C-alpha positions in Angstrom: 0.0 0.0 0.0 1.3 3.4 -1.0 2.1 5.9 1.8 -0.1 8.9 2.2 0.0 12.3 3.8 -0.8 11.8 7.5 -1.3 14.3 10.3 -1.8 13.6 14.0 -5.4 14.0 15.3 -4.1 15.7 18.4 -2.4 18.3 16.2 -5.5 18.8 14.1 -7.4 19.3 17.4 -4.8 21.8 18.6 -5.3 23.9 15.5 -9.1 23.5 15.5 -9.7 27.3 15.7 -7.7 27.9 12.6 -8.5 25.0 10.2 -11.5 25.7 7.9 -11.5 29.4 8.9 -10.7 31.9 6.3 -9.6 29.2 3.9 -7.0 27.6 6.1 -6.6 23.8 5.6 -5.1 20.9 7.4 -2.3 21.0 4.9 -1.5 24.5 5.9 -1.1 23.3 9.6 0.8 20.3 8.4 3.2 22.5 6.5 3.8 24.8 9.6 4.6 21.7 11.6 6.8 20.2 8.9 8.9 23.3 8.7 9.3 23.4 12.5 10.2 19.7 12.5 12.8 20.1 9.7 14.2 23.3 11.3 14.6 21.7 14.7 15.6 18.2 13.3 12.8 16.7 15.3 11.0 13.6 14.1 8.4 11.5 15.8 7.2 8.2 14.4 3.4 8.1 14.0 3.2 4.4 14.7 -0.3 3.5 15.9 -1.0 7.1 16.8 -4.3 8.3 15.6 -4.1 10.3 12.4 -6.5 12.4 10.4 -8.4 10.6 7.7 -6.6 11.1 4.4 -6.6 14.9 4.0 -5.1 14.5 0.5 -6.0 11.7 -1.8 -3.5 8.8 -1.9 -0.8 9.6 -4.5 -1.3 13.3 -4.2 1.6 15.7 -4.3 2.1 19.1 -2.9 -1.0 21.2 -3.4 -1.9 24.7 -4.5 0.3 27.3 -3.0 2.8 24.7 -1.7 3.7 23.2 -5.1 6.4 25.8 -5.7 8.0 24.8 -2.3 8.1 21.1 -3.2 11.8 21.1 -4.3 12.8 23.2 -1.2 11.1 20.8 1.2 12.4 17.7 -0.5 15.9 19.3 -0.4 15.5 20.0 3.3 14.3 16.5 3.9 17.4 15.1 2.1 19.7 17.4 4.0 18.0 16.5 7.4 18.4 12.8 6.7 22.0 13.1 5.5 22.8 15.0 8.7 20.9 12.6 10.9 22.8 9.6 9.5 26.1 11.4 9.9 26.8 11.5 6.1 29.2 14.2 5.0 28.3 16.0 1.8 31.6 15.0 0.2 30.6 11.3 0.6 29.1 11.3 -2.9 28.0 7.7 -3.0 26.3 7.9 0.4 24.6 11.1 -0.5 23.4 9.7 -3.8 22.1 6.6 -2.0 20.1 8.8 0.4 18.6 10.7 -2.5 17.6 7.5 -4.2 16.1 6.2 -1.0 13.9 9.4 -0.6 13.1 10.6 -4.0 10.9 9.2 -6.7 10.5 11.5 -9.7 7.5 9.5 -10.9 5.4 10.1 -7.8 3.2 13.1 -7.5 5.0 14.3 -4.4 8.4 13.5 -5.8 9.1 11.2 -2.9 9.3 7.5 -2.3 6.9 6.0 0.3 9.7 6.1 2.8 10.4 9.8 2.0 6.7 10.7 2.5 6.6 8.7 5.8 9.6 10.7 6.9 7.9 14.0 6.0 5.0 12.9 8.1 7.4 12.1 11.0 9.0 15.5 10.8 5.5 17.2 10.8 4.7 15.1 13.9 7.9 16.1 15.6 7.4 19.7 14.5 3.9 19.7 16.1 5.5 18.6 19.4 8.0 21.5 19.2 5.3 24.0 18.4 2.9 22.8 21.1 5.8 22.6 23.6 6.9 26.1 22.9 3.6 27.8 22.6 1.5 25.6 25.0 -2.0 27.1 24.4 -3.9 26.5 21.2 -4.0 29.5 18.9 -7.5 31.1 18.8 -7.0 32.8 15.4 -4.9 32.4 12.3 -3.7 36.0 12.7 -2.5 35.3 16.3 -0.6 32.1 15.2 0.9 33.9 12.2 2.2 36.8 14.4 3.8 34.2 16.7 5.2 31.7 14.2 8.0 33.7 12.4 9.7 34.7 15.7 9.3 31.1 16.9 10.9 29.8 13.7 13.7 32.3 13.8 14.5 31.2 17.4 14.6 27.5 16.2 17.0 28.4 13.4 19.3 30.3 15.8 19.5 27.6 18.5 18.6 24.2 17.1 18.7 24.1 13.4 20.8 21.6 11.4 20.5 24.1 8.6 23.1 26.4 10.2 26.5 24.8 10.4 28.3 25.5 13.6 
């Protein structure tokens, strides 16, 4: 069975005041969590955890406004996994192996099933980081959007694998 986009039900519940308001979707919240997970290098396996019903049809790729970010996100995923496995960028064969493991140019998302599963895990880990930092559920999209950039900037300064030390 092909992998699908999955988002934790507790995360969906946490964002309940934002989703379906003013055009915000579950994918929007997934994306915020994914970016936080990638920026902080935090993954959490979904395992048997309850997830939302399919919020995108199986085999779907990045949607709408997120399509232009597809290559950036897949690049960040590759970089996160290379760093997580201790692979140096100059280790060409290992880097190529990781790329082959994660990318599938024939799939709508451009990812293998394993690659999409990892994106889901980074979104899950990112939700934990967001919820842990913020605590209370946002009441409005505007409130969350005022908070998120500063939060993300803080992650990038202190925890990010994106910034070499």
